[in-house]
Steps between C-alpha positions, in 0.01 A plus 500: 500500500199364316324716237188514734707622795681763288165658401414562870800715553397823345686827497260633766593216733866559441451877566316423829774262613756764427303777680474277805874424489579868492258574785651216712851647453368853588351354816822314599700819466259676735480211751677696786251778461210269473609314821510830684166627376292188477650227739297181516267616226412375154590751233366522143724629225379588146699663228779592747260670742368401845126481446394343831601362827326320793598252768205285401536334153121459446437864579777616260358284219145624567624865497704448184200348321284798590755740358629304200325299233770239470773416758644195330830676418558652850791392708384424849741413772525489873754738649651358820574743779828317577776328308532133550808278463442135423765270633506153347 
């Protein structure tokens, strides 16, 4: 990694990445529950908490921006109502 690139990776960036990783793991562990409660909706997770959900992505983003100053570190995923199996 070049010296310039190294200076862009601050401790704050590393902390944010770790926080998002932990939130993603938290969400994956609760996926069965999320599928039951929020089928076919987008969910927003922040600091291991569900902070919003909506079937419409744009509406979810708009609502989150009204409530939170910065949503850059939120995990937002679509929760399917059914499991799918891909056969190749």
